N, C-alpha and C positions, 0 to 999 in steps of 0.2 A: 432386454437391451442394456448393458453399463452405460451409466451416466458420464458427460464427459465434463472435465474443469481445465480452464485455460488460465493461468497464473505467470505472469512477469515476475521479473526478481526472484526468478527460482531456483538460485545457484547458492545461496545462503540464507541465512537468518529464517523470518518469521516464514518466507514464500517456500523456503524448503519447507521446514517443519508443515505448513499446511497442503504441501504437497502428499509429504508422506502420509499424513491424517485422513486425506481424500483418498489415496491409494488402499488403505487401510479399511475405508468406507465402502471401496468396491468401484470407486470413479476410475477411469481410463484418465490420463493425464495428457496433456499440451503444456509443456514448461518453455519459457522463453527467457532468456538472459545474453548478455554479452559473452558470459563464459561457459561455452558448450561442454568443454572439456571438463570443466568441475562438476556439471550436473551428469557428465557421464560417467563419470568417476562415482557420484553418490549413487545412481543407479544402479551400477555395477556393485556397490558395497550391499545396497538395499536389495539385492536379487529381483530387481522388477522384471515381471514378464515381458519379454521383447514385444509383444502383441497390444500390451496394453498402454505404451505411452510412447509419445515422439518429440525430440527436441529441437528448438528453434532457436537460431543466433539473430538476435534482434539489439539495435540501439533505440529505446525508448523513447530517448532525447531526438531522435528523427524519426518526423511522422511519417515520411514514407517507407524507412525499416518496420516500425511497428506495424501500420496498415497494412501493408504486403504480407506481413507473420500472419496477422489474423486470416488474411484470405487464403495463403497457404493453409492454414488449419482447418478453415470452411472445407477445402478441394480434398485434402488428405486425411482428415478425419471426421468432418461433418459439422454441425453446429454444436457448439459446447451448451451444456446446461447451466453452468455456471462461469462467467469469466472476472477474475480476478487482477484488478489493476494494483499490483502490490510494490513494483520497481520504485524507488525511490532513493534520493541522497539527503545526506543533513550535512552541512558545511559551515561554522561559524562566519559572521560578516562583520564589517565595520564597515559603515557609509562614509567613514571618513577617508580609507584607503579607494583609490581610484579603480583597482584591479577587482574589489568585492562587490562593484557593480556587474560583471561578468560572472561572479558566483552567484548572485542572484539571479541574473537572466539564465543561467544553466538549472539552477534550482527550478525554477519555474518550468523551464524546457521540460524537464523528468517529470516531476513531481504533479505538473497542472496539464500542460498539453499534450505529455506523454500519457496521463490517464485518460485522456479524451479521446485521444489516437487509438489506445487499448480499445476503447467501447465502440468505436465507430463502425469496424466493419461487422458486427455482430447485432447492431439495433434492429437493422430492417428486418432480418430473417428471423430474429426472435419475437418480432412484432408480428410477423406473418403466422409464425408458429402459434402465438399466445403465451409462450410462456418463456421462463430465463431468469439468472441473476447477474447481475452487475454489481459486483461488489468494488468500491473503492476503498482503498487504504489510507485514513486519515491520520491525525494524533493528537492526542488530549494537548498539545504544545499549539494546536489551533485554535485553542479556547480563550487563551491570553498570551499576548507579547511578551517573549522574555529578551532581557537584555544581553544581546551579541548573537540571538538566534533568528534576527528578524528576516532573512530567506526563508528559512525552513517554517518558524512559526506563519508568516503569511500564507506560504505554498499551502500548509495543512490547512488554514482556515479558508482556503481558495478551494480544497478538495470537500470541505465540508458544504459548503454552499453552493458548488459545483454539483455535487451527487445530489442536494436538495432540489435545485432546478432540475435536475436532469428527471428526478423522481415524481415530480408534476409534469412534467412533459409524458412521461410516460404511464401515467395514472391511468386505469383500466385498459391496457394493452395486455394484462398479465406477466408484463416484464417486472420484475421487482428489483430497488436499486436501494443497496444495502450499504451503509457509510458505517465502517468500523473505526473507532479509534483507540489505537492501543495506547496502554501508559509505557512504564521501562520496561522493557523486554530484553532478557541477556542475551544480547548479539554482537557482532564484531563493529555495528555502529553506535552502539550504547557504550561499550568497553571503553572506548578513549573518554566519555565524559569525565569532568574534572569536579561533579560535584555529587551530591545525595542523590541515590534515587529510589524513592520510597516504592513499596508494593511492587519489587523488582520479580518479573515473572519471566519464567523458561520458555522457550517456544514452543514444546509440546503442549504445555498449559495454555498457551492463548490458543494454539490450532484448533484444540480440544472445542475450546469456547467459541472459537470464531465459526468454526464449522456448524456447531447447534445454532449459532445467528443465523448463518447465510441458508441453511435449510429451512428454518423458521421464516425467513423471508424478513426480517425485522427492518424497519426503515434506520434505526441509528443505535450503536451499543458500543459503550466504552467497555474496554477488557484490561484488567481488571475491575471488576466494579468500585473498587475502593477508589481507584483512583478518578474515576467518573464524581463520586461525591467528592472527593477534595477539590477537581476543577471547578465543579458548580459554585464550593463556597470560594474560591479564587475568584471566580464571575463577578460572585457577590461584593466581594470588597470594594470600600470606595479607592478611587484612583492613588489618593496621596498613601493609603495605607497599605494599598499593594506595591505603589514605587518605592514604599521605605523598606517593607518587607524582602524585597530584592536587591536593595543597594549592597554592592560589594560581595554580590554571588560570583561564582567563579562562571566565565563566557565557555561555549564553546571552542575549541579549537578553530583557527582560521587554516585556508590550504595554506599550505606553503608559499612562500614567495615565489614566483616566477622568474 
């Protein structure tokens, strides 16, 4: 019997790349996004076998929407072997701007609460089966706070800590929690950035390394590894030096004024 992987944020970027790599590796797919039409166009373009995938429309920011989608997957395709909470947003913010507080709330709703809600339907049945992989997509941006990135950095630091907590809760159950922290990946999300992106990695290269980490059941991995080294060095810098290093660095675009 083929394995099943459930992936949110599968309509573009690393979610889509990981879906293709998993399909090539023999997995059946449960793909989740708001934009079902884009997922269908991608599936058609890649000539996926109809019996090997299902598409689900869900808004990860809405807890009931993503929980219901997980339950639908259990009913229609069975219990996944791997669940990848990949859906995420990245928008610049300025705390002096009142509307940016809503940006922060939306970022947490997708990147944090949405991640936990993605895992929720699968934890009990995975425990009962005694196996499974719950994969949280964090970011190296969660290791140190970057000016203008407060919402995103805080949310990804939250993903790292949440997955670490969940890993402890599931210890000995046979269910592995895997935290993946991408560096800069060449996706529509990063192409708008106004600053240098060292060690920029293509989505297929990320997906290859990510699948190896998932199947190995590692607890935490930075992809590419060079960004992991850079992030650790940044973490070791004294605050005063870190602050001077980032002074004047271009900031992430804020949301257009409403």
